[in-house]
C-alpha positions as MATLAB code, in Angstrom:
seq = 'MTNHVFELTSDNFEQAVLRAEQPMLVDFTADWCPPCKMLAPIIEELAVKYGNQMRVGSVDGDQYMDLTERFGVLGLPTLILFKNGVPVEQMVGFMPRHKIEARLTPHFDLVDTAKES';
ca = [
     123.696  102.964  110.765;
     126.461  105.048  109.325;
     126.929  108.902  109.106;
     125.317  108.909  105.708;
     122.504  106.156  106.145;
     120.145  106.867  108.826;
     117.647  104.640  110.554;
     113.968  104.928  109.700;
     111.450  103.718  111.930;
     107.474  103.606  112.154;
     107.854  107.001  114.108;
     109.909  108.871  111.748;
     109.015  107.454  108.312;
     106.220  109.842  107.569;
     108.265  112.941  108.206;
     111.583  111.707  106.804;
     110.339  109.947  103.808;
     106.866  110.756  102.717;
     107.302  114.656  103.574;
     110.826  114.769  102.377;
     111.851  117.663   99.885;
     114.348  115.521   98.104;
     114.313  112.024   96.758;
     114.685  109.534   99.528;
     116.109  106.027   98.874;
     114.866  103.512  101.542;
     116.817  100.236  102.015;
     114.496   97.654  103.567;
     116.899   95.099  105.104;
     117.575   92.689  108.022;
     120.481   91.481  110.044;
     120.085   87.781  109.064;
     120.081   88.614  105.300;
     123.401   87.803  103.457;
     122.362   89.751  100.183;
     121.500   92.874  102.580;
     125.062   92.784  104.122;
     126.533   92.644  100.501;
     124.467   95.657   99.541;
     125.164   97.729  102.617;
     128.471   99.103  101.446;
     127.138   99.926   98.061;
     124.034  101.834   99.823;
     126.795  103.753  101.877;
     128.715  104.721   98.679;
     125.508  105.883   96.889;
     124.695  107.999   99.961;
     127.938  109.700   99.891;
     128.047  110.128   96.162;
     124.555  111.358   95.667;
     124.101  113.067   99.010;
     123.038  116.401   97.092;
     120.562  114.712   95.219;
     118.891  112.207   97.680;
     119.001  111.124  101.345;
     119.264  107.510  102.174;
     117.682  105.615  105.023;
     117.407  102.053  106.235;
     114.383  100.047  107.637;
     115.003   96.890  109.606;
     112.333   94.722  107.806;
     111.851   92.472  110.926;
     111.423   95.280  113.368;
     109.161   97.385  111.314;
     106.862   94.977  109.490;
     104.279   97.562  109.334;
     106.382   99.493  106.854;
     107.158   96.437  104.948;
     103.574   95.510  104.555;
     102.684   99.027  103.957;
     104.961   99.019  100.829;
     104.428   95.643   99.655;
     108.066   94.530  100.409;
     107.960   90.778   99.874;
     111.795   90.153   99.727;
     115.032   91.571  101.113;
     116.927   93.523  100.455;
     114.318   95.888   98.693;
     115.311   99.360   97.650;
     112.450  101.947   97.102;
     113.131  105.422   95.941;
     110.534  107.939   96.952;
     109.878  111.305   95.234;
     107.569  113.811   96.843;
     106.398  111.039   99.006;
     105.411  108.625   96.251;
     107.353  105.410   95.528;
     108.782  106.036   91.861;
     111.569  103.113   91.649;
     111.463   99.648   93.423;
     114.519   97.266   93.248;
     114.394   93.670   94.914;
     117.421   91.528   95.636;
     121.212   92.453   95.216;
     122.164   94.538   92.368;
     125.760   95.942   91.327;
     126.103   99.598   92.042;
     126.067  100.612   88.351;
     122.628   99.027   87.920;
     121.132  100.803   91.023;
     122.665  104.055   89.693;
     121.143  103.591   86.306;
     117.633  103.253   87.814;
     118.029  105.987   90.439;
     119.787  108.833   88.541;
     116.712  109.529   85.996;
     114.750  110.622   88.995;
     117.160  113.272   90.276;
     116.352  116.901   89.236;
     119.384  118.799   87.863;
     119.981  121.778   90.100;
     120.466  125.120   88.074;
     123.131  126.993   89.782;
     122.398  130.037   87.823;
     119.120  130.447   89.461;
     120.548  130.198   93.030;
     122.905  133.233   92.634;
];
C-alpha cells in the first residue's frame, strides 16, 4: 500500500470502514488483475486529492474473499464508496479518473468553515 491508501483486512474492515466517520472508498483488487494495476495510480491520486473528504483503502480480493462475498463483489477491480457504514456507490471495472470523480463527489459533505471558528 501507499501512504494515502491503506490495507484493509477482515480484521480491520469493521472499524476502518463500517464505523468510519467520513466516507470510505474501498478498492477491491488483486495482484494478477491488469485493470486493477491500471487503476492503482488513479486511486492514489484520488486519495491525495480528496484526503479531506474521504479515506481510501484497498482489499486484496483473493486474500479476503469473505469481504468480496459480503459486499457482492463479482469482478475486479470494484470500487465501493461507504458512507456511515453503508455502500452508497459501486463501480466495477476500470474507469477514467473523471468518471470516478463524477460518481464520488456528490457524496461528499461540504464543510462549513464558518462553523468551525
